[in-house]
C-alpha positions, -999 to 999 in steps of 0.1 A, spaced: 0 0 0 30 23 -3 22 38 -36 3 70 -27 34 93 -28 44 81 -63 8 83 -74 5 119 -63 37 129 -80 28 112 -112 -6 130 -114 11 163 -108 38 157 -134 13 144 -160 -10 175 -160 -9 190 -194 18 167 -206 20 150 -240 35 116 -243 71 118 -233 77 80 -230 55 62 -254 75 29 -249 81 32 -211 55 7 -202 68 -19 -227 103 -13 -213 90 -17 -177 71 -49 -182 101 -73 -179 109 -58 -146 73 -59 -134 73 -96 -143 106 -102 -125 93 -84 -94 62 -106 -93 84 -138 -97 105 -126 -67 73 -119 -48 62 -154 -54 95 -167 -41 92 -146 -10 57 -159 -4 69 -194 -7 96 -187 18 71 -172 42 48 -202 39 77 -224 48 84 -204 79 47 -206 89 46 -243 85 80 -251 101 82 -225 128 49 -206 132 61 -188 164 89 -172 144 66 -158 116 50 -129 134 82 -112 146 98 -117 112 66 -104 95 68 -72 115 105 -68 108 99 -75 71 70 -50 70 90 -22 85 120 -30 62 96 -31 32 82 3 39 117 19 44 131 2 14 102 14 -8 110 50 -2 148 45 -7 144 24 -38 118 48 -52 140 78 -47 170 61 -63 149 49 -93 135 84 -98 171 97 -100 179 72 -128 205 53 -109 193 19 -122 223 -1 -112 216 7 -75 178 8 -78 174 -27 -94 188 -48 -64 169 -26 -40 136 -32 -59 144 -69 -61 148 -70 -23 116 -50 -19 98 -76 -40 111 -104 -19 100 -87 13 66 -80 -2 62 -117 -9 72 -126 27 46 -102 41 20 -115 17 25 -151 28 2 -147 58 -27 -138 36 -19 -166 12 -17 -191 41 -52 -180 52 -65 -183 17 -51 -218 14 -68 -228 46 -102 -212 37 -128 -236 23 -139 -224 -11 -107 -204 -17 -76 -225 -16 -51 -228 -45 -79 -222 -70 -88 -189 -54 -52 -178 -56 -52 -188 -93 -84 -168 -98 -68 -137 -82 -37 -140 -104 -58 -146 -135 -80 -116 -127 -49 -94 -125 -39 -106 -160 -73 -99 -174 -73 -65 -158 -39 -57 -174 -53 -65 -209 -85 -44 -204 -67 -15 -187 -42 -13 -215 -70 -8 -240 -90 17 -219 -61 37 -203 -42 42 -236 -73 58 -252 -84 81 -224 -88 118 -232 -68 142 -210 -100 153 -193 -112 118 -184 -77 106 -176 -70 134 -151 -105 131 -135 -101 93 -131 -65 98 -117 -76 122 -91 -106 100 -81 -85 69 -78 -58 88 -59 -82 101 -32 -98 67 -29 -64 50 -24 -55 75 4 -88 67 22 -82 29 17 -47 32 31 -60 48 62 -86 21 67 -62 -7 61 -37 8 85 -64 11 111 -73 -26 105 -36 -36 110 -33 -17 143 -66 -31 157 -55 -66 147 -26 -64 171 -51 -59 199 -72 -88 188 -99 -66 172 -109 -78 138 -132 -63 111 -167 -79 108 -171 -101 77 -196 -78 61 -173 -48 65 -143 -68 52 -163 -77 21 -171 -40 15 -135 -28 21 -121 -55 -1 -146 -49 -29 -138 -11 -28 -101 -20 -29 -105 -42 -60 -124 -14 -78 -98 12 -68 -69 -8 -81 -86 -18 -113 -90 20 -117 -53 24 -109 -44 -1 -136 -63 20 -161 -47 52 -148 -12 37 -152 -16 34 -189 -26 71 -191 -2 85 -165 31 67 -169 38 76 -206 31 112 -197 54 111 -166 84 90 -175 108 89 -204 114 56 -222 147 52 -202 128 57 -168 114 22 -168 122 13 -132 100 39 -115 73 30 -140 78 -7 -132 75 0 -95 42 19 -100 27 -10 -121 41 -36 -97 23 -19 -68 -9 -17 -87 -11 -54 -95 2 -67 -62 -24 -47 -44 -51 -57 -68 -41 -94 -61 -42 -88 -24 -77 -72 -24 -91 -99 -48 -78 -125 -24 -91 -107 6 -125 -105 -10 -126 -142 -18 -117 -150 17 -143 -127 31 -170 -141 8 -162 -176 18 -160 -168 55 -196 -156 59 -218 -174 84 
């Protein structure tokens, strides 16, 4: 959920801009794919820790979450400056940590009747379908519609981040969101990140040059990993109702 600062900057820089990087998304895609593969490896490692030493997982989860947040801002800053040789290993490490922190949710999904491995596959496939649709829609948005959608999605993601952060804090005190509210939050999250996927195809070519593929890749990675998370949360919530 650490993409609001990049999103705000991208909107600001895209205002009134013509395309300055028509090929930046194509250049970024291999790095998005590589990041998602590393995230899968991190998730696999996290699942291994949960199964072999469950008491160790929560302390390491908290440490990984803090390191992930700090590393995001460092890697994002380095990537924005165009220092790709330094940014790339930082972003790779960030992807691994993201996978580790995601493993708890995946473990819950695997243990939820009606979700399981097929639910994880559905979430991943849905992200792929979203990419195809978002590419067609976002690339053809007018400036007026593109900026309006960008601002709406940005404000929605800020509100969503506040809610999710509140959920995380309350969970440490044993207070959990009612199922009906979790369904609503997760559904809104899915809609917002589908919108963010569309916005990426409008914003990124107007914000980054073709050689600025790493910050563009980070933006797209965050969109699809968060979309995956909220689809999975929604499936879990829907299958956990009494």
